[in-house]
C-alpha positions as CSV (number, residue, x, y, z in Angstrom):
1,M,52.5,141.5,272.3
2,L,55.6,142.2,270.9
3,T,57.0,139.4,272.3
4,L,53.9,137.2,271.4
5,F,54.1,138.2,267.4
6,Y,57.8,137.1,268.0
7,F,57.0,133.6,269.3
8,V,53.9,133.0,266.9
9,V,56.2,134.2,263.9
10,V,59.5,132.4,264.4
11,E,57.4,129.8,264.9
12,Q,54.7,130.1,261.9
13,I,58.1,130.5,260.0
14,L,60.0,126.9,261.2
15,Q,56.7,125.8,260.3
16,G,56.7,126.9,256.9
17,L,60.3,126.1,256.1
18,Y,59.1,122.3,257.1
19,S,56.5,122.3,254.5
20,L,58.3,123.6,251.7
21,F,60.6,120.4,252.5
22,E,57.8,118.8,252.5
23,G,56.1,120.3,248.9
24,F,59.5,119.1,247.7
25,R,58.9,116.0,248.8
26,W,55.1,115.6,247.3
27,L,57.3,116.7,244.2
28,Q,59.2,114.1,244.0
29,M,57.1,111.8,244.8
30,A,54.4,112.7,242.1
31,R,57.2,112.5,239.4
32,R,58.1,108.9,240.9
33,Q,54.5,107.9,240.6
34,L,54.5,109.1,237.2
35,A,57.1,107.2,236.1
36,L,55.6,104.0,237.2
37,H,54.0,101.5,234.9
38,S,50.3,101.3,235.8
39,G,50.4,97.4,236.0
40,F,48.8,95.0,234.1
41,Y,46.2,94.3,236.9
42,V,42.6,94.3,234.9
43,P,39.8,93.2,237.1
44,R,36.1,93.7,236.5
45,V,35.2,97.3,237.4
46,A,32.1,98.7,238.6
47,L,32.1,102.3,238.6
48,L,29.9,104.0,241.1
49,C,28.6,107.3,240.7
50,P,25.7,109.3,242.5
51,V,24.0,112.3,240.7
52,K,21.5,114.9,241.7
53,G,20.5,117.6,239.6
54,L,22.0,119.4,237.0
55,E,25.3,121.7,237.7
56,P,28.0,123.5,235.1
57,G,29.7,120.9,233.0
58,L,27.9,117.7,234.1
59,E,27.8,116.2,230.6
60,Q,31.0,116.2,230.0
61,N,32.1,115.2,233.5
62,L,29.5,111.9,233.0
63,T,30.9,111.2,229.5
64,A,34.6,111.1,230.7
65,L,33.1,108.3,232.9
66,T,32.4,106.4,229.7
67,Q,35.8,106.8,228.3
68,F,37.8,105.3,230.1
69,D,40.9,103.5,228.4
70,Y,39.9,100.4,230.2
71,V,37.6,98.0,229.1
72,P,36.2,95.3,232.0
73,Y,33.7,98.1,233.2
74,E,30.4,98.7,233.5
75,I,29.1,102.4,235.0
76,F,26.1,102.5,238.1
77,F,24.7,106.1,237.9
78,V,22.6,106.0,240.8
79,L,19.9,108.7,241.6
80,A,17.4,109.2,244.2
81,G,14.3,108.9,241.7
82,D,13.6,109.1,238.3
83,T,12.2,112.7,238.3
84,D,16.0,114.2,239.3
85,P,16.1,116.6,236.5
86,A,19.4,114.9,235.3
87,S,17.7,111.8,234.7
88,A,17.0,112.6,230.9
89,L,20.6,114.1,230.5
90,I,21.9,110.5,232.1
91,E,20.2,108.5,229.8
92,R,21.3,110.3,226.7
93,I,24.9,109.5,227.9
94,A,23.7,106.0,228.4
95,A,22.5,105.8,224.9
96,K,25.7,106.6,223.6
97,S,28.5,105.1,226.0
98,K,30.7,101.7,224.6
99,R,30.4,100.9,228.2
100,P,27.4,99.0,229.9
101,V,25.9,101.6,231.9
102,H,23.4,100.8,234.6
103,I,21.0,103.4,236.3
104,V,20.1,102.5,239.4
105,H,17.5,104.5,241.4
106,A,18.1,104.5,245.4
107,G,14.7,106.1,246.9
108,P,14.7,109.0,249.5
109,P,17.3,108.2,252.5
110,Q,16.5,107.9,255.5
111,D,18.1,108.7,258.8
112,C,22.1,109.1,256.0
113,G,22.8,111.6,253.2
114,E,21.5,111.0,250.2
115,K,24.7,110.5,248.5
116,V,25.7,107.5,251.1
117,N,21.6,106.1,250.2
118,N,22.9,106.3,247.0
119,L,26.0,104.5,246.5
120,R,24.7,101.6,249.1
121,A,21.7,101.1,246.7
122,A,24.3,100.7,244.2
123,V,26.8,98.6,245.4
124,E,23.8,96.3,246.1
125,Q,23.0,96.5,242.6
126,A,26.4,95.9,241.0
127,G,26.0,92.9,242.9
128,A,29.3,90.2,243.4
129,Q,30.3,89.7,239.5
130,F,32.7,92.8,239.3
131,E,36.2,92.4,241.7
132,V,36.7,95.8,242.3
133,L,34.5,98.8,243.3
134,V,35.4,102.1,242.0
135,F,33.6,105.5,243.6
136,A,33.4,108.6,241.8
137,D,31.9,112.1,241.9
138,S,29.7,114.0,239.3
139,D,31.5,117.3,239.2
140,G,35.0,115.6,238.3
141,R,36.5,115.2,235.3
142,P,38.8,111.8,235.4
143,S,41.5,111.8,232.5
144,R,41.5,108.5,230.7
145,R,44.2,106.5,231.8
146,W,42.9,107.3,235.3
147,L,40.9,104.0,236.1
148,A,43.5,102.4,235.0
149,R,46.0,103.5,237.6
150,L,43.1,104.4,240.2
151,V,42.7,100.3,240.0
152,A,46.3,98.8,239.0
153,P,47.9,98.5,242.4
154,L,45.4,96.5,244.2
155,A,46.7,93.9,242.3
156,D,48.6,93.7,246.2
157,T,45.7,91.9,248.2
158,D,47.2,93.4,251.1
159,L,46.3,97.1,250.4
160,G,43.4,98.4,251.7
161,A,42.0,101.1,249.2
162,T,43.7,103.4,246.4
163,T,42.2,107.2,246.6
164,A,43.3,110.3,245.0
165,F,41.8,113.9,245.1
166,R,39.9,116.4,243.4
167,W,41.9,119.6,241.6
168,L,39.5,123.0,242.1
169,L,40.1,124.5,238.7
170,P,37.7,127.8,238.2
171,S,36.0,127.3,235.0
172,R,35.5,131.2,235.0
173,G,37.2,134.3,236.6
174,G,35.4,135.0,239.7
175,F,37.2,135.5,242.8
176,W,35.2,133.6,245.2
177,S,36.0,130.3,242.2
178,A,39.7,131.0,242.7
179,L,39.9,131.8,246.8
180,V,38.2,128.3,246.8
181,S,40.5,126.7,244.5
182,A,43.4,127.9,246.6
183,W,41.7,127.0,249.8
184,N,41.1,122.8,248.4
185,A,44.7,123.0,247.1
186,P,46.2,122.0,250.3
187,I,44.8,119.0,251.3
188,A,46.0,117.4,248.4
189,T,49.4,117.5,249.3
190,Y,48.1,116.1,252.9
191,L,47.8,112.7,251.3
192,G,50.9,111.0,250.1
193,D,53.3,108.4,250.9
194,H,52.3,107.7,254.6
195,N,49.5,106.5,256.7
196,R,47.8,109.4,257.5
197,N,46.0,109.1,254.0
198,F,41.7,109.2,253.8
199,C,39.4,107.9,251.4
200,W,38.3,110.4,248.9
201,G,34.5,110.1,247.9
202,G,35.2,110.8,244.5
203,G,38.3,108.6,243.9
204,T,38.3,105.7,245.7
205,A,39.1,102.1,244.2
206,I,38.6,98.8,247.0
207,R,38.1,94.9,245.6
208,R,35.1,94.1,246.5
209,D,35.7,91.0,249.1
210,R,38.3,93.2,250.6
211,F,34.8,96.0,250.9
212,E,33.0,93.3,252.2
213,E,35.7,92.1,254.9
214,I,35.5,95.7,256.4
215,R,31.8,95.7,256.0
216,G,31.6,98.9,254.1
217,L,27.9,98.7,253.9
218,E,27.5,98.9,257.7
219,A,30.4,101.2,258.2
220,W,27.9,103.8,256.1
221,Y,25.2,103.2,257.8
222,G,23.8,106.5,259.7
223,S,26.4,108.3,258.2
224,V,27.0,111.2,255.7
225,S,30.5,111.2,255.0
226,D,31.0,108.2,252.7
227,D,34.6,108.7,252.4
228,F,35.4,109.5,256.1
229,S,33.2,106.3,257.4
230,L,34.8,104.0,254.8
231,T,38.3,105.9,255.6
232,R,37.5,104.6,259.5
233,A,36.6,100.7,258.1
234,I,39.1,100.4,256.6
235,Q,42.0,101.8,259.2
236,N,40.1,100.1,261.8
237,A,40.7,96.6,260.0
238,G,44.0,96.8,260.0
239,F,44.7,98.0,255.7
240,R,46.6,100.8,254.2
241,I,45.2,103.4,251.8
242,A,47.2,104.1,249.3
243,F,47.2,107.7,247.4
244,L,47.8,107.6,243.9
245,P,49.1,111.6,242.7
246,D,48.3,110.2,239.5
247,C,45.1,110.2,239.8
248,L,44.2,113.7,240.9
249,V,40.9,114.6,239.0
250,A,40.5,117.7,237.5
251,S,36.9,119.9,239.0
252,P,36.2,122.9,236.9
253,I,34.2,125.6,239.3
254,E,32.1,128.3,239.2
255,A,31.0,129.7,242.4
256,D,29.7,132.4,244.5
257,A,30.2,133.9,248.2
258,R,27.5,132.1,249.4
259,Q,28.5,128.7,247.4
260,V,31.7,128.7,248.3
261,L,31.2,129.8,252.6
262,E,28.8,126.7,252.0
263,F,30.8,124.6,251.1
264,T,34.2,125.0,252.9
265,N,31.9,125.2,256.2
266,R,30.1,121.8,255.2
267,Q,33.6,120.1,254.6
268,M,35.3,121.2,257.8
269,I,31.8,120.7,259.9
270,I,32.1,116.7,258.8
271,T,35.6,117.0,259.6
272,R,35.1,118.0,262.7
273,V,32.5,115.2,263.0
274,Y,34.2,112.2,261.8
275,A,38.0,113.5,262.3
276,P,38.3,116.3,265.2
277,K,41.9,115.8,264.9
278,I,42.6,116.8,261.8
279,W,39.7,119.8,262.2
280,M,41.9,120.7,265.9
281,Q,44.9,120.6,263.9
282,A,43.4,122.8,261.4
283,L,42.1,125.0,263.8
284,V,45.7,125.5,265.8
285,G,47.7,125.8,262.8
286,H,45.0,128.7,260.6
287,A,44.7,130.5,264.1
288,L,48.8,130.9,264.4
289,Y,49.2,132.0,260.7
290,C,46.3,134.4,261.2
291,T,47.5,135.7,264.1
292,A,51.6,136.1,263.1
293,V,50.3,137.8,259.9
294,I,47.9,140.1,261.7
295,L,49.5,140.8,265.0
296,G,53.1,142.1,262.6
297,I,50.6,143.9,260.2
298,A,49.1,145.8,263.5
299,L,52.3,146.3,264.9
300,W,54.1,147.9,262.1
301,A,51.6,150.2,261.7
302,G,51.4,151.2,265.1
303,N,55.3,151.7,265.3
304,L,55.0,153.5,261.7
305,A,52.1,155.8,263.3
306,L,54.4,156.5,266.2
307,G,57.8,156.8,264.2
308,L,59.5,154.1,265.6
309,P,61.4,151.7,263.5
310,S,59.4,149.1,262.0
311,L,60.3,147.5,258.7
312,Q,61.5,144.4,260.1
313,I,58.6,143.9,262.1
314,L,56.6,143.5,258.2
315,L,59.5,142.1,257.2
316,L,58.8,139.0,259.6
317,A,55.1,139.2,259.4
318,L,55.4,138.9,255.3
319,L,57.5,135.5,255.6
320,P,54.7,133.4,256.5
321,P,52.4,134.4,253.6
322,V,55.7,134.1,251.1
323,I,56.7,130.7,252.5
324,C,53.2,129.8,251.7
325,A,52.9,131.4,248.3
326,L,56.2,128.9,247.4
327,R,54.5,126.2,248.6
328,G,51.2,126.9,245.8
329,L,54.3,127.3,243.7
330,L,55.6,123.5,244.2
331,R,51.9,122.5,243.8
332,L,51.3,124.2,240.8
333,I,54.8,122.5,239.5
334,A,53.5,119.0,240.1
335,V,50.3,118.9,239.3
336,F,51.6,120.4,235.9
337,D,53.1,117.5,235.3
338,L,50.1,115.4,236.6
339,M,47.3,116.7,234.5
340,P,48.8,117.2,231.3
341,E,44.8,117.7,229.4
342,W,45.1,120.8,231.4
343,Q,48.1,122.4,231.7
344,Q,46.6,125.5,229.2
345,Q,44.2,126.2,232.5
346,L,46.8,125.5,234.6
347,L,48.6,127.8,233.2
348,R,46.2,130.7,233.2
349,Y,45.1,130.6,236.1
350,G,48.6,129.7,237.9
351,W,47.7,133.3,240.2
352,V,45.4,131.1,242.2
353,W,47.5,128.9,243.4
354,T,50.3,130.9,244.6
355,L,48.8,134.7,244.7
356,L,46.0,133.7,247.1
357,A,47.7,130.6,248.8
358,P,48.2,133.3,251.6
359,L,44.4,133.9,251.9
360,A,43.4,130.7,252.5
361,P,44.3,129.8,255.9
362,F,42.0,132.9,257.0
363,L,38.7,131.2,254.7
364,S,40.2,127.9,256.5
365,L,40.3,129.8,259.7
366,Y,36.7,130.8,259.8
367,N,35.4,127.6,258.3
368,A,37.1,126.0,261.5
369,V,35.3,128.2,264.0
370,V,31.9,128.1,262.6
371,A,32.9,123.6,262.4
372,A,33.1,124.3,266.6
373,F,29.8,126.0,266.7
374,Q,27.8,123.8,264.8
375,R,26.6,120.8,263.3
376,T,23.9,121.4,260.2
377,I,25.0,121.3,256.9
378,T,23.4,121.6,253.2
379,W,24.7,119.7,250.7
380,R,22.8,119.4,247.2
381,G,19.4,121.3,248.3
382,M,19.5,118.8,251.7
383,R,19.9,119.9,255.3
384,Y,21.5,117.6,257.7
385,Q,21.8,117.8,261.5
386,L,25.1,115.9,262.0
387,I,24.7,114.1,265.1
388,S,27.2,111.8,265.6
389,S,29.6,110.0,263.2
390,R,27.3,107.0,263.4
391,Q,23.8,109.4,263.3
392,T,22.5,111.6,261.5
393,Q,19.5,113.6,261.0
394,I,18.1,114.9,257.7
395,V,16.2,118.3,258.6
396,A,14.9,119.1,255.7
397,H,14.9,118.2,252.1
């Protein structure tokens, strides 16, 4: 058992040191991106945002989508129908908006995710007069500069798409909101200046002609995951997805244990179906981390009870969590520069992304194990059976 511990903990320490090196590189990349001029490409943009139901902060989130420092864009809010509880709110926001707002009713989905169904309807409604399509989520609150910076790199006609990611911010205190914020943070730094990026549905821009070239609407057929399906279509066509760290989207969150487990399990189950290699990497990586920590503490406690030397075991067992916390600190430093509007909240909750970072892999391991045996998810009140990446069955509304 001791040999196994030494093997696993040494592997985790080496992996952790490499991740620290990657963390420094990510910080440098983020600062380089911030220093770049946003560019002069200002196409006509259709901003598409699916909405379902009322949620905390929804009015502020949707209002932010109408206030970008960007002139030639129109907003398409998409709902399944006019009976949605958010309809009245959207109409009120549309009446106050200085930018044109269209309200699209997509109807109920048929053998695909409701969000995918809504996006398909919005793309068709937008028509060909828009040069660029931008996808946003209703639970994010992007900055005023966000749209211009997300769209500008598409001046490069060889680029497939640009994308961002969310940064979950606890809107109130509470362990579970804090834990899921720490859980989400490492995913942002998975994206970077490389060819492994994926399109995030809450912040992706793509030229309309490129979307048609890759047959984006067909890629969504039978899918519950708008982002993974779009990613696959872009990559299969041989195009690159550029990640823009300066376009991180703040997403205030307030969640209890049930909501956190539902959200994190759903993310991992979707990953298991649409990107099994990423799921397997997560399963193995988090299993090794958790094994090193738990086994080390158990061996230390056992040796301590027997009066045997044990301090070195405890120190080794705590090294991976310490490195994990340091990586969390690097992320926080980067995000502090990337999201100046949220610096006060970032300082207030800085402990979330540092002190809770060592706990997040335990939640991720649980999610990965659940995903190994389950293909049913609940998403905004609807239950889906993920039969495959191209086949979705609606179990219950």
